[in-house]
C-alpha positions as CSV (number, residue, x, y, z in Angstrom):
1,M,93.5,126.9,103.7
2,T,93.5,129.5,106.5
3,A,95.2,128.4,109.6
4,P,92.8,128.4,112.6
5,T,93.9,129.5,116.1
6,L,93.8,127.5,119.3
7,A,92.2,130.3,121.3
8,T,88.6,129.3,121.7
9,E,87.4,126.8,124.4
10,R,83.7,127.2,123.8
11,R,81.3,124.5,124.9
12,I,78.8,123.7,122.2
13,V,75.9,122.6,124.6
14,D,74.4,125.2,126.9
15,E,74.9,124.7,130.6
16,G,71.2,124.4,131.2
17,I,70.5,121.7,128.7
18,V,70.0,118.3,130.3
19,L,71.1,115.3,128.2
20,D,71.3,111.6,129.0
21,T,75.0,110.9,128.9
22,P,77.4,109.8,127.5
23,V,76.1,111.2,124.2
24,M,77.9,112.3,121.0
25,V,76.8,115.8,120.1
26,V,77.6,117.7,116.9
27,D,77.6,121.4,116.5
28,E,75.8,122.3,113.3
29,S,77.6,125.5,112.6
30,I,81.1,124.1,113.1
31,L,80.2,121.1,110.9
32,H,79.0,123.4,108.1
33,Q,82.1,125.5,108.4
34,N,84.4,122.5,108.2
35,I,82.6,121.2,105.1
36,A,82.5,124.5,103.4
37,E,86.2,125.3,104.1
38,M,87.5,122.0,102.7
39,Q,85.3,122.3,99.6
40,S,86.5,125.9,99.0
41,F,90.1,124.7,99.4
42,A,89.6,121.9,96.8
43,N,87.9,124.3,94.4
44,S,90.7,126.8,94.8
45,H,93.3,124.2,93.6
46,A,91.0,122.7,90.9
47,V,91.1,119.4,92.7
48,A,88.0,117.2,93.1
49,L,86.9,116.5,96.7
50,R,85.9,112.9,97.3
51,P,85.5,112.8,101.1
52,H,85.9,109.6,103.1
53,I,82.7,108.9,105.0
54,K,84.3,106.4,107.4
55,T,84.6,109.3,109.9
56,H,80.9,110.1,110.2
57,K,79.0,107.1,108.7
58,T,75.9,109.3,108.6
59,P,73.7,109.8,105.5
60,Q,72.7,113.4,106.4
61,I,76.4,114.4,106.5
62,T,77.1,112.7,103.2
63,R,74.2,114.7,101.7
64,L,75.7,118.0,103.1
65,Q,79.1,117.1,101.5
66,L,77.6,116.4,98.1
67,Q,75.4,119.5,98.2
68,A,78.5,121.5,99.0
69,G,80.2,120.3,95.8
70,A,81.9,116.9,96.5
71,A,82.5,115.0,93.3
72,G,81.6,111.7,95.0
73,I,82.5,109.8,98.2
74,T,85.1,107.4,99.5
75,C,84.2,104.4,101.6
76,A,86.4,101.7,103.2
77,K,83.9,98.9,103.1
78,L,81.0,97.8,100.9
79,G,78.6,98.0,103.8
80,E,79.3,101.7,104.1
81,A,78.8,102.2,100.4
82,E,75.6,100.3,100.4
83,V,74.2,102.6,103.1
84,M,75.3,105.8,101.5
85,V,74.0,104.9,98.0
86,A,70.6,103.9,99.5
87,Q,70.3,106.7,102.1
88,G,72.9,109.4,101.5
89,G,72.3,110.3,97.9
90,A,75.6,109.0,96.7
91,D,75.9,107.8,93.1
92,D,79.7,107.9,92.6
93,V,81.7,105.8,95.1
94,L,85.3,104.9,95.6
95,L,86.0,101.7,97.6
96,A,89.4,102.5,98.9
97,Y,89.9,99.0,100.2
98,P,90.6,95.6,98.5
99,I,87.6,93.7,97.4
100,V,88.5,90.1,98.0
101,G,86.3,87.0,98.2
102,E,83.2,85.8,96.3
103,P,80.6,87.2,98.7
104,K,82.0,90.7,98.4
105,I,82.3,90.5,94.6
106,H,78.6,89.5,94.4
107,R,77.7,92.6,96.5
108,L,80.0,94.8,94.4
109,L,78.1,93.7,91.2
110,A,74.8,94.5,92.9
111,L,76.1,97.9,94.0
112,M,77.3,98.7,90.4
113,E,73.6,98.5,89.3
114,R,72.9,101.5,91.5
115,A,76.0,103.7,91.3
116,H,79.3,104.3,89.6
117,V,81.8,102.3,91.6
118,I,85.6,102.5,91.5
119,V,87.7,100.0,93.4
120,A,91.2,100.3,94.7
121,V,93.6,97.4,94.0
122,D,97.1,96.6,94.9
123,T,97.5,92.9,94.0
124,R,97.3,90.9,90.9
125,E,95.3,88.2,92.8
126,A,92.5,90.6,93.8
127,A,92.5,92.1,90.3
128,A,92.3,88.7,88.6
129,A,89.2,87.7,90.7
130,L,87.5,91.0,89.8
131,S,88.4,90.5,86.2
132,E,86.8,87.1,86.1
133,A,83.6,88.3,87.7
134,M,83.3,91.4,85.4
135,A,84.0,89.4,82.3
136,A,81.4,86.8,83.3
137,N,78.8,89.5,83.9
138,E,79.7,91.6,80.8
139,R,80.7,94.5,83.0
140,V,83.7,96.9,83.1
141,L,85.0,98.1,86.5
142,D,87.0,101.3,86.9
143,L,90.0,100.8,89.2
144,Y,92.6,102.9,91.0
145,V,96.0,101.3,91.5
146,E,96.9,101.9,95.2
147,V,100.4,103.2,95.8
148,N,102.4,103.1,99.0
149,T,104.0,106.5,99.4
150,G,105.5,105.8,102.8
151,Q,102.8,104.7,105.2
152,N,103.9,101.1,104.6
153,R,100.4,99.6,104.8
154,A,98.8,98.5,101.5
155,G,99.9,99.6,98.0
156,A,102.6,99.0,95.4
157,R,105.7,101.1,95.6
158,P,105.8,104.2,93.4
159,G,107.5,104.0,90.1
160,D,108.3,100.7,88.4
161,E,106.4,98.4,90.8
162,A,103.2,100.3,90.5
163,L,103.7,100.6,86.7
164,A,104.2,96.9,86.3
165,L,101.0,96.2,88.4
166,A,99.0,98.7,86.3
167,L,100.1,97.2,83.0
168,D,99.2,93.7,84.2
169,I,95.8,94.9,85.3
170,A,95.2,96.7,82.0
171,R,95.5,93.4,80.2
172,M,92.8,91.7,82.3
173,P,89.3,91.8,80.7
174,G,86.6,93.8,82.4
175,L,89.1,96.1,84.3
176,N,89.8,99.7,83.4
177,P,92.6,101.3,85.4
178,I,91.8,105.0,85.4
179,G,93.8,106.3,88.3
180,V,96.3,106.0,91.1
181,M,95.6,106.6,94.8
182,T,97.5,106.8,98.1
183,H,96.8,107.4,101.7
184,E,99.7,109.5,102.9
185,G,98.8,108.9,106.6
186,H,102.5,108.8,107.4
187,A,102.6,112.6,106.8
188,G,99.9,113.2,109.4
189,S,101.8,111.2,112.0
190,S,105.1,113.0,111.3
191,A,106.5,115.9,113.4
192,P,104.9,119.3,112.9
193,D,108.0,120.6,111.1
194,A,108.1,117.6,108.7
195,I,104.4,117.2,107.7
196,E,104.6,119.6,104.7
197,R,107.8,118.1,103.3
198,T,106.5,114.6,103.7
199,A,103.1,115.4,102.2
200,L,104.6,117.1,99.2
201,A,107.0,114.2,98.6
202,A,104.1,111.8,98.6
203,G,102.2,114.0,96.1
204,R,105.2,114.2,93.7
205,A,105.7,110.5,93.8
206,M,102.1,110.0,92.8
207,V,102.3,112.4,89.9
208,E,105.5,110.9,88.7
209,T,104.0,107.4,88.9
210,A,100.9,108.5,87.0
211,E,103.1,110.1,84.3
212,A,105.1,106.9,83.9
213,M,101.8,104.9,83.4
214,R,100.6,107.4,80.8
215,G,104.0,107.1,79.1
216,A,103.4,103.4,78.9
217,G,100.0,104.0,77.2
218,L,97.6,103.8,80.1
219,P,94.8,106.4,80.2
220,I,95.4,107.5,83.8
221,R,93.3,110.5,84.5
222,V,93.0,110.6,88.3
223,V,95.8,111.1,90.8
224,S,94.1,110.8,94.2
225,V,95.5,111.6,97.6
226,G,93.9,111.2,101.0
227,S,94.6,112.5,104.5
228,T,93.1,115.3,106.6
229,P,96.3,116.3,108.3
230,S,98.2,116.6,105.0
231,S,95.3,118.1,103.1
232,P,96.7,121.6,103.1
233,Y,99.8,120.3,101.2
234,T,99.5,117.2,99.1
235,P,96.7,118.5,96.8
236,T,98.8,121.6,96.0
237,V,101.2,119.4,94.0
238,P,100.6,120.1,90.3
239,G,99.1,117.0,88.7
240,V,97.2,115.8,91.8
241,T,93.5,115.8,90.7
242,E,91.6,114.4,93.7
243,M,91.7,114.6,97.5
244,R,89.9,112.3,100.0
245,P,90.1,113.7,103.5
246,G,87.6,112.3,106.1
247,T,88.2,113.5,109.7
248,Y,87.9,117.2,108.7
249,V,84.1,117.2,109.0
250,F,84.5,116.9,112.8
251,N,88.2,117.2,113.7
252,D,89.6,115.7,116.9
253,N,92.3,115.8,119.5
254,N,94.8,114.2,117.1
255,A,94.4,117.2,114.8
256,F,95.8,119.6,117.4
257,R,99.4,118.4,117.1
258,H,100.2,120.5,113.9
259,G,98.8,123.7,115.4
260,R,96.2,124.4,112.7
261,I,93.1,123.1,114.5
262,G,91.9,123.8,118.0
263,P,88.8,123.0,120.1
264,D,86.9,125.7,118.3
265,R,86.9,123.6,115.1
266,C,85.9,120.3,116.7
267,A,82.3,119.7,115.8
268,A,81.8,116.4,117.6
269,R,82.2,115.9,121.3
270,I,81.1,113.4,123.9
271,V,79.1,115.0,126.7
272,A,79.9,113.1,129.9
273,T,78.7,113.3,133.5
274,V,80.8,113.3,136.6
275,V,79.5,110.2,138.5
276,S,82.0,110.2,141.4
277,R,84.6,112.4,143.0
278,P,86.5,109.9,145.2
279,A,89.4,112.2,145.9
280,P,90.3,115.9,145.5
281,D,92.6,115.0,142.6
282,R,90.4,112.5,140.9
283,A,86.9,112.4,139.3
284,I,85.1,109.7,137.4
285,V,83.0,110.4,134.3
286,D,80.6,108.1,132.6
287,A,82.5,107.9,129.3
288,G,84.9,105.0,129.0
289,S,86.3,102.9,126.1
290,K,82.8,102.1,124.9
291,A,82.2,105.8,124.2
292,L,85.7,107.2,123.4
293,A,87.6,104.3,121.9
294,Y,91.2,103.5,123.1
295,D,93.2,105.4,120.5
296,P,96.1,107.4,122.0
297,S,97.0,110.9,120.8
298,P,100.3,112.7,120.4
299,S,98.5,116.1,120.8
300,H,97.3,116.0,124.4
301,A,97.8,113.6,127.3
302,G,95.1,111.1,128.1
303,H,92.2,109.7,126.3
304,G,90.5,112.9,125.2
305,Y,90.5,116.6,125.5
306,I,88.2,118.1,128.2
307,V,86.9,121.4,126.8
308,G,87.8,124.3,129.0
309,H,90.0,122.2,131.3
310,P,93.3,121.5,129.5
311,D,95.0,120.6,132.8
312,A,92.5,117.9,133.6
313,I,93.7,114.7,132.2
314,L,91.5,111.8,131.2
315,S,94.3,109.5,132.3
316,R,92.7,106.0,132.0
317,I,89.5,104.4,130.8
318,S,87.8,101.1,131.3
319,E,84.7,100.1,129.6
320,E,82.3,102.5,131.3
321,H,84.6,104.6,133.5
322,G,86.8,107.5,132.7
323,V,89.3,108.5,135.3
324,V,90.1,112.2,135.3
325,L,93.2,113.5,137.1
326,L,92.6,117.0,138.4
327,P,94.9,119.9,139.1
328,E,95.1,121.2,142.6
329,G,92.1,123.4,143.5
330,E,89.9,122.2,140.6
331,A,86.3,122.8,141.7
332,E,84.3,122.1,138.5
333,F,84.1,118.3,138.7
334,A,81.4,117.9,141.3
335,V,79.1,114.9,141.0
336,G,76.5,115.7,138.4
337,D,78.6,118.2,136.5
338,R,78.7,117.6,132.7
339,H,81.7,118.1,130.5
340,E,82.5,117.9,126.8
341,I,85.3,115.6,125.7
342,I,86.9,115.8,122.3
343,P,87.9,112.3,121.3
344,N,91.5,111.5,120.4
345,H,90.4,109.8,117.2
346,V,86.8,110.7,116.3
347,C,86.3,107.9,113.6
348,P,86.2,104.9,116.0
349,A,84.3,107.0,118.6
350,I,81.5,107.6,116.1
351,N,81.4,103.9,115.3
352,L,80.6,103.3,118.9
353,T,77.3,105.3,119.0
354,D,73.9,104.7,117.4
355,E,73.1,108.4,116.9
356,L,74.4,112.0,116.8
357,T,72.6,114.7,118.7
358,V,72.8,117.9,116.5
359,V,72.9,121.2,118.4
360,R,72.4,124.7,117.1
361,D,73.2,127.7,119.3
362,G,73.8,125.4,122.2
363,R,70.4,123.6,122.0
364,P,69.6,120.2,120.5
365,I,67.6,120.4,117.3
366,D,67.8,116.9,115.7
367,V,69.1,113.4,116.1
368,W,70.8,111.7,113.2
369,R,71.2,107.9,113.1
370,V,74.8,106.7,112.4
371,A,73.3,104.4,109.7
372,A,76.6,102.9,108.6
373,R,77.8,102.1,112.1
374,G,79.3,98.7,112.4
375,M,79.4,98.2,108.6
376,V,82.8,96.6,108.6
377,R,82.1,94.0,105.9
């Protein structure tokens, strides 16, 4: 994957365009470039791309990813999958989150009537409940065994622990363990000089675990990794067969920290209006926590990156107010001025808005509904 530069500070909405703010805008050309580049990278390493749609939650973008060559999609929650199967053209879905509880199992069975569904599991309890439901309904469910390669969230430990879990699952009727998966998010949060080493170690642990499972007689054919920051590295490990990045479609302020992505590759921004200039060193914009979310970023101080104004710091946010600390002599934050803010973490920011305003050559051309917004069940 070619390393981008940090040079460009281009706004994506023309100065003369009036928008009711705060509003999430998406640059069509950057979006298409990001999708095409990740697909090309996956193809060059003979790795299937199964993008995580939790970043955009938008059927139109799912369709763009599938048309570009994605092998299927990844969702966290059933609600997201239900939307993307019904509206986004998806027919092959990985649910990379435990399915636990009778209501969700009923929904899973219904979804399996409309699409090929794979479910990630990391406990015998969840697997046993799925087995009972599949056997009772004469169905077979494909599974990935989730492996913890260092993020210390969900997943069995690589090696013997994951192997023992996979063997137990394989004995349960109605379940078909076909792969292993991990989210090597700890690589993305590591220091810039450590990300490659950490990502490659995660990939090797996955391949070794899959080989141990095959040695025990399990037909493991998929080794799936997933993280946008580590995507240039983990999929290059021989034996990795699938990658599941999500944030890459838009990119965000968090992506700046490793030096490969800059504002020029950030497709989604919040356009905000200056509503007050109470002091020479302070301005107020109309984007607060209900537009930008609260996630911090190690890449740039504050709650977002103000395009063209790297020294202006969005220092604090309340629900509807963003407080911007300004350098001495800053004149471009007069009341009524509009600015573009790249969110620290674009995924929760997208989940706060009903729609995306799509722009081409600086002008709005369409509005896409964030149809899976709020689908957290």
